[in-house]
C-alpha positions in Angstrom: 12.5 25.9 -1.2 13.3 22.7 -3.2 10.9 21.0 -5.5 11.0 17.6 -3.6 11.9 16.5 -0.2 13.0 12.9 0.1 12.1 11.5 3.5 14.5 8.7 4.4 14.4 7.2 7.9 17.5 5.3 9.0 18.1 2.9 11.7 21.3 0.8 11.7 21.5 0.6 8.0 25.3 1.0 7.4 25.3 -1.9 4.9 23.0 -0.4 2.5 22.7 3.4 3.2 25.5 4.6 0.8 23.8 2.8 -2.1 20.5 4.4 -1.4 22.1 7.9 -1.1 24.2 7.5 -4.2 21.1 6.6 -6.2 19.7 10.0 -5.1 22.9 11.8 -6.2 22.4 10.4 -9.8 18.8 11.7 -10.2 18.1 13.6 -13.4 15.9 15.9 -11.4 18.3 18.1 -9.4 16.0 20.2 -7.3 15.6 18.1 -4.2 16.6 17.8 -0.6 17.0 14.6 1.3 16.0 14.6 4.9 18.0 11.7 6.6 16.5 11.0 10.0 18.8 8.8 12.0 16.6 7.1 14.6 19.1 6.4 17.1 21.4 4.2 15.0 24.3 2.4 16.9 26.2 1.6 13.8 28.1 3.8 11.2 24.8 5.1 9.7 25.3 8.6 11.0 28.9 8.9 9.7 27.9 7.6 6.2 25.1 10.1 5.9 27.4 12.9 7.2 29.9 12.0 4.6 27.3 12.7 1.9 26.1 15.9 3.5 29.6 17.4 3.6 29.9 17.2 -0.2 26.4 17.9 -1.1 24.3 20.4 0.9 21.1 18.9 -0.4 21.5 16.1 2.2 20.2 17.2 5.7 20.8 15.1 8.7 18.6 14.9 11.7 19.7 13.0 14.7 17.3 11.6 17.5 16.8 9.0 20.2 15.3 5.8 18.9 11.6 6.2 18.6 10.5 3.8 15.9 9.5 4.2 12.3 6.1 5.7 12.7 7.1 8.5 14.9 10.2 9.1 12.8 8.1 9.4 9.6 5.7 11.9 11.2 8.4 14.0 12.6 10.3 13.8 9.3 7.3 14.9 7.2 6.8 18.0 9.5 10.5 19.0 8.9 10.3 18.6 5.0 10.5 21.9 3.2 9.2 21.1 -0.3 5.6 20.8 -1.4 6.2 17.1 -2.5 7.6 14.4 -0.3 9.1 11.3 -1.8 9.5 8.3 0.4 12.7 6.2 0.3 14.0 3.5 2.5 17.7 3.1 3.5 18.1 -0.4 2.0 16.6 0.4 -1.5 17.8 2.5 -4.5 16.2 4.8 -7.0 16.3 4.7 -10.8 17.9 7.9 -11.8 14.7 9.1 -13.5 12.3 8.3 -10.6 11.9 11.7 -9.2 11.6 13.4 -12.5 9.1 11.0 -13.9 6.9 11.2 -10.7 6.9 15.0 -10.6 5.9 15.0 -14.2 3.0 12.7 -13.5 1.7 14.9 -10.7 1.9 18.0 -12.8 0.0 16.3 -15.7 -2.8 15.1 -13.3 -3.5 17.9 -10.8 -6.4 15.8 -9.3 -3.8 13.3 -8.1 -2.6 13.6 -4.4 0.2 11.0 -4.8 1.9 8.7 -7.2 3.9 5.5 -6.9 6.0 3.6 -9.5 6.6 0.1 -10.4 9.3 -1.8 -8.5 11.8 -4.6 -9.1 12.2 -6.6 -5.9 15.7 -7.8 -5.2 17.6 -10.1 -4.6 15.9 -12.4 -6.9 17.5 -15.6 -5.6 15.5 -17.0 -2.7 12.7 -14.7 -3.4 9.5 -16.1 -2.0 6.6 -16.9 -4.5 4.3 -14.6 -2.6 6.7 -11.7 -3.3 6.7 -12.7 -7.0 3.0 -12.7 -7.2 2.8 -9.4 -5.4 5.2 -7.8 -7.8 3.3 -9.1 -10.8 0.1 -7.8 -9.4 1.5 -4.3 -8.9 2.6 -4.3 -12.6 -1.1 -4.5 -13.5 -1.9 -1.3 -11.5 -0.9 1.4 -14.0 -3.8 3.9 -13.7 -5.7 5.5 -10.8 -8.9 3.7 -11.5 -7.2 0.2 -11.2 -5.4 1.2 -8.0 -8.8 2.3 -6.5 -10.6 -0.7 -7.5 -8.1 -3.1 -6.1 -7.3 -1.1 -2.9 -8.7 -3.9 -0.7 -6.9 -6.6 -2.4 -3.4 -5.7 -1.1 -1.5 -2.5 -0.7 -1.7 -1.1 -4.2 1.4 1.1 -3.9 4.9 -0.1 -3.0 5.2 2.4 -0.2 8.9 3.2 -0.5 7.9 4.6 -4.0 5.3 7.0 -2.8 5.5 10.7 -3.8 2.8 12.7 -2.1 1.7 16.2 -1.5 3.4 17.4 1.7 0.2 19.1 3.1 -1.7 15.9 2.6 0.8 13.7 4.4 1.0 16.2 7.3 -2.7 16.3 7.5 -3.2 12.4 7.4 -0.1 11.3 9.1 1.1 7.9 9.9 -0.8 6.0 12.6 0.0 3.1 14.9 -3.1 1.0 14.9 -1.4 -2.3 15.1 -1.4 -2.9 11.4 0.8 -1.8 8.4 1.0 2.0 8.7 1.8 2.3 5.0 -1.4 0.5 3.9 -3.4 2.4 6.4 -2.2 5.6 4.8 -2.9 4.5 1.3 -6.4 3.3 2.1 -7.3 6.7 3.8 -6.0 8.5 0.7 -8.1 6.2 -1.5 -11.3 6.8 0.5 -11.8 10.0 -1.6 -11.7 8.0 -4.9 -9.0 7.4 -7.5 -6.6 10.1 -6.3 -3.4 7.9 -6.3 -1.6 7.1 -9.5 1.5 5.1 -10.7 4.3 5.8 -13.1 4.2 2.6 -15.1 7.9 2.1 -15.2 10.3 0.1 -12.8 11.9 3.1 -11.1 12.8 1.6 -7.7 14.8 -1.3 -6.5 13.0 -2.7 -3.4 15.2 -4.8 -1.2 13.6 -7.8 0.4 15.6 -9.6 3.0 14.7 -11.8 6.0 15.5 -9.2 8.5 13.3 -6.6 6.8 10.8 -4.9 9.2 7.8 -6.2 7.1 9.1 -9.8 7.7 9.8 -9.5 11.4 7.4 -6.9 13.0 4.0 -8.4 14.2 2.3 -5.1 12.6 2.9 -6.8 9.2 1.6 -10.2 10.1 -1.1 -11.7 7.7 -3.9 -11.4 10.3 -3.1 -7.7 10.8 -3.4 -7.0 7.1 -6.9 -8.5 7.4 -7.8 -6.3 10.3 -6.6 -3.3 8.5 -8.5 -4.3 5.3 -11.7 -5.0 7.4 -11.7 -1.7 9.3 -11.2 0.4 6.1 -14.0 -1.6 4.5 -16.2 -0.7 7.5 -15.4 2.9 7.1 -15.5 3.0 3.3 -17.4 0.6 1.1 -19.5 -0.9 3.8 -20.1 2.3 5.7 -23.8 2.5 6.8 -24.5 -1.2 5.7 -24.6 -3.8 8.5 -25.4 -6.6 6.0 -23.3 -7.5 3.0 -22.9 -10.5 0.5 -19.7 -12.4 0.8 -18.4 -14.2 -2.3 -15.9 -16.9 -1.3 -15.6 -18.6 2.1 -12.1 -20.1 1.7 -9.3 -19.2 4.2 -9.2 -15.6 3.2 -13.1 -15.2 3.2 -13.3 -16.8 6.6 -10.8 -14.5 8.2 -12.3 -11.5 6.7 -15.8 -12.5 7.7 -14.7 -12.9 11.3 -12.9 -9.5 11.2 -16.0 -7.8 9.7 -18.3 -9.4 12.2 -16.3 -7.9 15.1 -16.9 -4.4 13.5 -20.7 -5.1 13.3 -21.1 -6.3 9.7 -22.7 -9.6 9.2 -22.8 -11.6 5.9 -26.4 -11.9 4.8 -25.6 -14.4 2.1 -22.4 -16.3 1.1 -21.7 -17.2 -2.6 -19.7 -20.2 -3.2 -18.8 -22.5 -6.1 -17.9 -25.5 -3.9 -20.8 -28.0 -4.3 -20.6 -29.3 -0.8 -21.2 -25.8 0.7 -24.0 -24.7 -1.5 -27.4 -25.2 0.3 -25.7 -25.0 3.8 -25.8 -22.2 6.3 -22.6 -20.6 7.7 -23.0 -18.5 10.9 -26.6 -17.8 9.9 -25.9 -17.0 6.2 -27.3 -19.2 3.5 -24.8 -20.4 1.0 -25.9 -20.1 -2.7 -24.2 -20.7 -6.1 -23.5 -17.8 -8.4 -26.4 -18.8 -10.6 -28.8 -17.9 -7.8 -27.7 -14.2 -7.6 -30.3 -11.6 -8.7 -29.9 -8.0 -9.6 -29.9 -5.4 -8.3 -27.9 -6.8 -5.4 -29.7 -6.4 -2.2 -26.6 -5.6 -0.3 -23.1 -4.5 -1.2 -20.9 -7.5 -2.2 -17.4 -8.3 -0.9 -15.4 -10.7 -3.1 -12.9 -12.5 -1.0 -11.2 -14.8 -3.5 -7.4 -15.2 -3.9 -5.8 -14.9 -7.3 -6.2 -12.4 -10.2 -7.6 -15.1 -12.5 -10.6 -16.1 -10.3 -11.2 -12.4 -9.4 -11.3 -11.5 -13.1 -13.8 -14.2 -13.9 -16.1 -13.0 -11.0 -15.7 -9.4 -12.1 -16.7 -10.4 -15.6 -19.7 -12.4 -14.3 -21.1 -9.5 -12.3 -20.4 -6.9 -15.0 -22.5 -9.0 -17.3 -25.3 -8.8 -14.8 -25.1 -5.0 -14.8 -23.1 -4.7 -11.5 -20.4 -1.8 -11.3 -17.0 -2.5 -9.8 -16.3 -0.4 -6.8 -20.0 0.6 -6.4 -21.9 -2.6 -6.1 -19.0 -4.9 -5.2 -15.3 -4.8 -4.3 -12.6 -7.3 -4.2 -10.9 -7.8 -0.8 -8.4 -10.7 -0.7 
């Protein structure tokens, strides 16, 4: 039995697959297998993978009719032999120490069920500002507590970097709920608390091109991220609470309020700094300024404010009032 199974789904990736597989060959951790699942490719992906398997038996090739990413990932997880599964995409590359560093991180922290690592998104030319902000934000999530606290802001793990216990991945599985399957998986893991960590090194090259699935598939549209976030808030932080306090009613706050309302959660009060909104009522919720808050908070608070700077200021304000991050309030934007 190998130490690690690398789960690598492939569909028409002839332009990048060889680079991904060569980065595996260079790993300083030698005890791995790579399960390449060709999901009905119509290009040279199969022959490229088979050429690697001929010279290195650690590469295993599975061929199938095209079924889509989620089914391919679930079928692949069941076929992996090792106790640890490392995700890999066919258009990315691994730093040669990625597998070794992640294995060591899991061994040092037996309470963790999974770890990611920091990434460098490429190509840099033409990279959208939103991707740069996301990359910078990920670099601030170096420990399990930070990942857990920020789980509703964005997906706190770059999913192609995930290394997870095989038993846990098979148990949870990937789901098609109409929203990002990777974020959904991470949020289900984090419902148990800070059980996901990070190796605080850039050990993965994450390719971002216009034809990437996350750019073209409606599952990854902004509103679907909001739906995913709201559903998990309902099952996690807001579970058992029909009322909540919403801090922020800008674009992100409005979208989240609507999504939560559809799940049976209504904003009791809205906290705003915009002077024109304070004193008004929005969908039955009075709008107050931060100085009108009293503690203990009567309901759990959801902070839906974009940007790490404003979120940090709000967190500091609430901490000074004796409120606990992740217990009395969460950030979700």
